[in-house]
mmCIF file of the C-alpha atoms, coordinates in Angstrom:
data_MODEL
# 
_entry.id   MODEL 
# 
loop_
_atom_site.group_PDB 
_atom_site.id 
_atom_site.type_symbol 
_atom_site.label_atom_id 
_atom_site.label_alt_id 
_atom_site.label_comp_id 
_atom_site.label_asym_id 
_atom_site.label_entity_id 
_atom_site.label_seq_id 
_atom_site.pdbx_PDB_ins_code 
_atom_site.Cartn_x 
_atom_site.Cartn_y 
_atom_site.Cartn_z 
_atom_site.occupancy 
_atom_site.B_iso_or_equiv 
_atom_site.pdbx_formal_charge 
_atom_site.auth_seq_id 
_atom_site.auth_comp_id 
_atom_site.auth_asym_id 
_atom_site.auth_atom_id 
_atom_site.pdbx_PDB_model_num 
ATOM 1   C CA . MET A 1 1   ? -8.920  44.391  -7.625  1.00 0.00 ? 1   MET A CA 1 
ATOM 2   C CA . ASN A 1 2   ? -12.305 43.573  -8.520  1.00 0.00 ? 2   ASN A CA 1 
ATOM 3   C CA . GLN A 1 3   ? -14.754 41.496  -6.403  1.00 0.00 ? 3   GLN A CA 1 
ATOM 4   C CA . LYS A 1 4   ? -15.089 38.919  -9.015  1.00 0.00 ? 4   LYS A CA 1 
ATOM 5   C CA . PHE A 1 5   ? -11.270 38.133  -9.104  1.00 0.00 ? 5   PHE A CA 1 
ATOM 6   C CA . ILE A 1 6   ? -11.370 37.905  -5.111  1.00 0.00 ? 6   ILE A CA 1 
ATOM 7   C CA . LYS A 1 7   ? -14.339 35.422  -5.270  1.00 0.00 ? 7   LYS A CA 1 
ATOM 8   C CA . SER A 1 8   ? -12.631 33.322  -7.897  1.00 0.00 ? 8   SER A CA 1 
ATOM 9   C CA . ALA A 1 9   ? -9.327  33.238  -6.162  1.00 0.00 ? 9   ALA A CA 1 
ATOM 10  C CA . THR A 1 10  ? -11.090 32.261  -2.841  1.00 0.00 ? 10  THR A CA 1 
ATOM 11  C CA . LEU A 1 11  ? -12.846 29.479  -4.672  1.00 0.00 ? 11  LEU A CA 1 
ATOM 12  C CA . VAL A 1 12  ? -9.744  28.193  -6.228  1.00 0.00 ? 12  VAL A CA 1 
ATOM 13  C CA . SER A 1 13  ? -7.885  28.143  -2.929  1.00 0.00 ? 13  SER A CA 1 
ATOM 14  C CA . LEU A 1 14  ? -10.788 26.342  -1.252  1.00 0.00 ? 14  LEU A CA 1 
ATOM 15  C CA . VAL A 1 15  ? -10.686 23.597  -4.046  1.00 0.00 ? 15  VAL A CA 1 
ATOM 16  C CA . VAL A 1 16  ? -6.892  23.125  -3.957  1.00 0.00 ? 16  VAL A CA 1 
ATOM 17  C CA . SER A 1 17  ? -6.953  23.007  -0.054  1.00 0.00 ? 17  SER A CA 1 
ATOM 18  C CA . ALA A 1 18  ? -9.750  20.331  -0.213  1.00 0.00 ? 18  ALA A CA 1 
ATOM 19  C CA . LEU A 1 19  ? -7.632  18.225  -2.703  1.00 0.00 ? 19  LEU A CA 1 
ATOM 20  C CA . VAL A 1 20  ? -4.422  18.497  -0.792  1.00 0.00 ? 20  VAL A CA 1 
ATOM 21  C CA . PHE A 1 21  ? -5.777  18.074  2.729   1.00 0.00 ? 21  PHE A CA 1 
ATOM 22  C CA . GLY A 1 22  ? -8.752  15.842  1.842   1.00 0.00 ? 22  GLY A CA 1 
ATOM 23  C CA . SER A 1 23  ? -6.517  12.954  0.410   1.00 0.00 ? 23  SER A CA 1 
ATOM 24  C CA . PHE A 1 24  ? -4.605  12.202  3.631   1.00 0.00 ? 24  PHE A CA 1 
ATOM 25  C CA . LYS A 1 25  ? -7.035  9.388   4.636   1.00 0.00 ? 25  LYS A CA 1 
ATOM 26  C CA . ALA A 1 26  ? -5.721  7.240   1.662   1.00 0.00 ? 26  ALA A CA 1 
ATOM 27  C CA . ASN A 1 27  ? -6.642  3.580   1.091   1.00 0.00 ? 27  ASN A CA 1 
ATOM 28  C CA . ALA A 1 28  ? -6.873  1.606   4.324   1.00 0.00 ? 28  ALA A CA 1 
ATOM 29  C CA . THR A 1 29  ? -6.365  -2.157  4.181   1.00 0.00 ? 29  THR A CA 1 
ATOM 30  C CA . GLY A 1 30  ? -9.274  -4.557  4.730   1.00 0.00 ? 30  GLY A CA 1 
ATOM 31  C CA . PHE A 1 31  ? -12.997 -3.715  4.285   1.00 0.00 ? 31  PHE A CA 1 
ATOM 32  C CA . HIS A 1 32  ? -13.326 -0.190  5.508   1.00 0.00 ? 32  HIS A CA 1 
ATOM 33  C CA . GLU A 1 33  ? -16.808 0.970   4.787   1.00 0.00 ? 33  GLU A CA 1 
ATOM 34  C CA . GLY A 1 34  ? -20.207 -0.437  4.588   1.00 0.00 ? 34  GLY A CA 1 
ATOM 35  C CA . ASN A 1 35  ? -21.171 -3.287  6.852   1.00 0.00 ? 35  ASN A CA 1 
ATOM 36  C CA . ASN A 1 36  ? -17.628 -3.776  8.036   1.00 0.00 ? 36  ASN A CA 1 
ATOM 37  C CA . ASN A 1 37  ? -16.666 -0.167  8.731   1.00 0.00 ? 37  ASN A CA 1 
ATOM 38  C CA . ASN A 1 38  ? -13.964 -0.941  11.305  1.00 0.00 ? 38  ASN A CA 1 
ATOM 39  C CA . GLY A 1 39  ? -10.981 -1.594  8.867   1.00 0.00 ? 39  GLY A CA 1 
ATOM 40  C CA . ILE A 1 40  ? -10.366 -5.066  10.398  1.00 0.00 ? 40  ILE A CA 1 
ATOM 41  C CA . ALA A 1 41  ? -10.039 -8.213  8.229   1.00 0.00 ? 41  ALA A CA 1 
ATOM 42  C CA . VAL A 1 42  ? -13.105 -10.353 8.302   1.00 0.00 ? 42  VAL A CA 1 
ATOM 43  C CA . SER A 1 43  ? -13.103 -14.118 8.711   1.00 0.00 ? 43  SER A CA 1 
ATOM 44  C CA . SER A 1 44  ? -13.402 -16.196 5.468   1.00 0.00 ? 44  SER A CA 1 
ATOM 45  C CA . GLY A 1 45  ? -16.797 -17.446 6.713   1.00 0.00 ? 45  GLY A CA 1 
ATOM 46  C CA . LYS A 1 46  ? -18.179 -13.979 7.115   1.00 0.00 ? 46  LYS A CA 1 
ATOM 47  C CA . PHE A 1 47  ? -16.676 -12.947 3.678   1.00 0.00 ? 47  PHE A CA 1 
ATOM 48  C CA . TYR A 1 48  ? -18.439 -15.764 1.885   1.00 0.00 ? 48  TYR A CA 1 
ATOM 49  C CA . GLN A 1 49  ? -21.758 -14.881 3.908   1.00 0.00 ? 49  GLN A CA 1 
ATOM 50  C CA . LEU A 1 50  ? -21.561 -11.255 2.708   1.00 0.00 ? 50  LEU A CA 1 
ATOM 51  C CA . LEU A 1 51  ? -20.734 -12.491 -0.726  1.00 0.00 ? 51  LEU A CA 1 
ATOM 52  C CA . ALA A 1 52  ? -23.564 -14.639 -1.067  1.00 0.00 ? 52  ALA A CA 1 
ATOM 53  C CA . LYS A 1 53  ? -26.008 -11.827 0.019   1.00 0.00 ? 53  LYS A CA 1 
ATOM 54  C CA . THR A 1 54  ? -24.396 -9.294  -2.316  1.00 0.00 ? 54  THR A CA 1 
ATOM 55  C CA . ASN A 1 55  ? -25.501 -8.275  -5.764  1.00 0.00 ? 55  ASN A CA 1 
ATOM 56  C CA . ILE A 1 56  ? -23.451 -5.870  -7.975  1.00 0.00 ? 56  ILE A CA 1 
ATOM 57  C CA . ASP A 1 57  ? -25.489 -2.875  -6.919  1.00 0.00 ? 57  ASP A CA 1 
ATOM 58  C CA . HIS A 1 58  ? -24.494 -3.306  -3.421  1.00 0.00 ? 58  HIS A CA 1 
ATOM 59  C CA . LEU A 1 59  ? -20.891 -4.445  -3.724  1.00 0.00 ? 59  LEU A CA 1 
ATOM 60  C CA . GLY A 1 60  ? -19.449 -1.120  -2.629  1.00 0.00 ? 60  GLY A CA 1 
ATOM 61  C CA . TYR A 1 61  ? -22.123 -0.723  0.203   1.00 0.00 ? 61  TYR A CA 1 
ATOM 62  C CA . ASN A 1 62  ? -21.258 -4.116  1.605   1.00 0.00 ? 62  ASN A CA 1 
ATOM 63  C CA . PHE A 1 63  ? -17.468 -4.233  1.253   1.00 0.00 ? 63  PHE A CA 1 
ATOM 64  C CA . GLY A 1 64  ? -16.633 -0.499  0.924   1.00 0.00 ? 64  GLY A CA 1 
ATOM 65  C CA . ALA A 1 65  ? -14.194 1.337   -1.402  1.00 0.00 ? 65  ALA A CA 1 
ATOM 66  C CA . PRO A 1 66  ? -11.503 -0.940  -2.789  1.00 0.00 ? 66  PRO A CA 1 
ATOM 67  C CA . ASP A 1 67  ? -7.803  -0.410  -2.114  1.00 0.00 ? 67  ASP A CA 1 
ATOM 68  C CA . GLU A 1 68  ? -7.164  -0.658  -5.770  1.00 0.00 ? 68  GLU A CA 1 
ATOM 69  C CA . ILE A 1 69  ? -9.013  -1.035  -9.071  1.00 0.00 ? 69  ILE A CA 1 
ATOM 70  C CA . GLN A 1 70  ? -7.464  -2.550  -12.057 1.00 0.00 ? 70  GLN A CA 1 
ATOM 71  C CA . ALA A 1 71  ? -9.100  -2.501  -15.546 1.00 0.00 ? 71  ALA A CA 1 
ATOM 72  C CA . LEU A 1 72  ? -9.465  -5.642  -17.574 1.00 0.00 ? 72  LEU A CA 1 
ATOM 73  C CA . LYS A 1 73  ? -8.763  -5.452  -21.275 1.00 0.00 ? 73  LYS A CA 1 
ATOM 74  C CA . ASP A 1 74  ? -9.453  -7.728  -24.167 1.00 0.00 ? 74  ASP A CA 1 
ATOM 75  C CA . THR A 1 75  ? -7.044  -8.552  -26.953 1.00 0.00 ? 75  THR A CA 1 
ATOM 76  C CA . THR A 1 76  ? -7.690  -5.277  -28.702 1.00 0.00 ? 76  THR A CA 1 
ATOM 77  C CA . GLY A 1 77  ? -7.123  -3.231  -25.677 1.00 0.00 ? 77  GLY A CA 1 
ATOM 78  C CA . ALA A 1 78  ? -10.507 -2.284  -24.957 1.00 0.00 ? 78  ALA A CA 1 
ATOM 79  C CA . LYS A 1 79  ? -11.705 -2.165  -21.394 1.00 0.00 ? 79  LYS A CA 1 
ATOM 80  C CA . VAL A 1 80  ? -14.247 -5.019  -20.661 1.00 0.00 ? 80  VAL A CA 1 
ATOM 81  C CA . GLY A 1 81  ? -14.310 -4.938  -16.871 1.00 0.00 ? 81  GLY A CA 1 
ATOM 82  C CA . TYR A 1 82  ? -12.548 -4.183  -13.661 1.00 0.00 ? 82  TYR A CA 1 
ATOM 83  C CA . VAL A 1 83  ? -10.886 -5.985  -10.706 1.00 0.00 ? 83  VAL A CA 1 
ATOM 84  C CA . TRP A 1 84  ? -11.604 -4.500  -7.194  1.00 0.00 ? 84  TRP A CA 1 
ATOM 85  C CA . ILE A 1 85  ? -8.849  -5.396  -4.827  1.00 0.00 ? 85  ILE A CA 1 
ATOM 86  C CA . TYR A 1 86  ? -9.057  -5.250  -1.074  1.00 0.00 ? 86  TYR A CA 1 
ATOM 87  C CA . ARG A 1 87  ? -5.675  -5.725  0.606   1.00 0.00 ? 87  ARG A CA 1 
ATOM 88  C CA . ASN A 1 88  ? -5.440  -7.888  3.753   1.00 0.00 ? 88  ASN A CA 1 
ATOM 89  C CA . ALA A 1 89  ? -9.214  -7.996  3.928   1.00 0.00 ? 89  ALA A CA 1 
ATOM 90  C CA . VAL A 1 90  ? -9.901  -11.660 4.811   1.00 0.00 ? 90  VAL A CA 1 
ATOM 91  C CA . GLN A 1 91  ? -8.374  -13.510 7.610   1.00 0.00 ? 91  GLN A CA 1 
ATOM 92  C CA . ASN A 1 92  ? -7.638  -17.330 7.455   1.00 0.00 ? 92  ASN A CA 1 
ATOM 93  C CA . GLU A 1 93  ? -5.921  -19.584 9.939   1.00 0.00 ? 93  GLU A CA 1 
ATOM 94  C CA . LYS A 1 94  ? -2.298  -18.379 9.262   1.00 0.00 ? 94  LYS A CA 1 
ATOM 95  C CA . SER A 1 95  ? -2.411  -14.966 7.690   1.00 0.00 ? 95  SER A CA 1 
ATOM 96  C CA . ASN A 1 96  ? -4.601  -12.342 5.947   1.00 0.00 ? 96  ASN A CA 1 
ATOM 97  C CA . GLN A 1 97  ? -5.586  -12.679 2.370   1.00 0.00 ? 97  GLN A CA 1 
ATOM 98  C CA . ASP A 1 98  ? -6.458  -10.133 -0.441  1.00 0.00 ? 98  ASP A CA 1 
ATOM 99  C CA . ALA A 1 99  ? -9.956  -10.330 -1.960  1.00 0.00 ? 99  ALA A CA 1 
ATOM 100 C CA . HIS A 1 100 ? -10.365 -9.689  -5.672  1.00 0.00 ? 100 HIS A CA 1 
ATOM 101 C CA . PHE A 1 101 ? -13.809 -9.095  -7.189  1.00 0.00 ? 101 PHE A CA 1 
ATOM 102 C CA . VAL A 1 102 ? -13.993 -9.448  -11.053 1.00 0.00 ? 102 VAL A CA 1 
ATOM 103 C CA . ILE A 1 103 ? -16.552 -7.298  -12.703 1.00 0.00 ? 103 ILE A CA 1 
ATOM 104 C CA . ILE A 1 104 ? -17.200 -7.882  -16.380 1.00 0.00 ? 104 ILE A CA 1 
ATOM 105 C CA . ASP A 1 105 ? -19.857 -5.928  -18.299 1.00 0.00 ? 105 ASP A CA 1 
ATOM 106 C CA . GLY A 1 106 ? -21.217 -4.667  -15.214 1.00 0.00 ? 106 GLY A CA 1 
ATOM 107 C CA . LYS A 1 107 ? -21.746 -7.998  -13.552 1.00 0.00 ? 107 LYS A CA 1 
ATOM 108 C CA . LEU A 1 108 ? -19.869 -9.619  -10.745 1.00 0.00 ? 108 LEU A CA 1 
ATOM 109 C CA . GLN A 1 109 ? -18.410 -12.715 -12.410 1.00 0.00 ? 109 GLN A CA 1 
ATOM 110 C CA . TYR A 1 110 ? -16.554 -14.155 -9.395  1.00 0.00 ? 110 TYR A CA 1 
ATOM 111 C CA . ALA A 1 111 ? -14.573 -13.371 -6.357  1.00 0.00 ? 111 ALA A CA 1 
ATOM 112 C CA . THR A 1 112 ? -11.141 -14.829 -5.328  1.00 0.00 ? 112 THR A CA 1 
ATOM 113 C CA . LEU A 1 113 ? -9.006  -14.862 -2.219  1.00 0.00 ? 113 LEU A CA 1 
ATOM 114 C CA . SER A 1 114 ? -5.182  -14.890 -2.578  1.00 0.00 ? 114 SER A CA 1 
ATOM 115 C CA . ASP A 1 115 ? -2.144  -14.617 -0.200  1.00 0.00 ? 115 ASP A CA 1 
ATOM 116 C CA . ALA A 1 116 ? -1.783  -10.859 0.895   1.00 0.00 ? 116 ALA A CA 1 
ATOM 117 C CA . SER A 1 117 ? 0.660   -9.037  -1.427  1.00 0.00 ? 117 SER A CA 1 
# 
């Protein structure tokens, strides 16, 4: 076998290994990166404090990677924005809530809290 084939096979096996074994830490619940990197739900007061200080460029830094991203489409089916969803991210008096950030045309339009799904 030639050396070029061995290098290519080695590179392919490393990439496949990284994809297989690197995806084990899948979506944790809550805010798991950025300012709150412990994966624990924050209080609603802290959530609104962070939200007030956050612009769209720092959304991922302050709140971390979302648990789910859903595309928003207009009536023609074209994507106009996204909803970043964080599961069990905000703690209220009785239970945890999901946080939803609605981003349209690259701007944070609003954030909502809903009962955890």
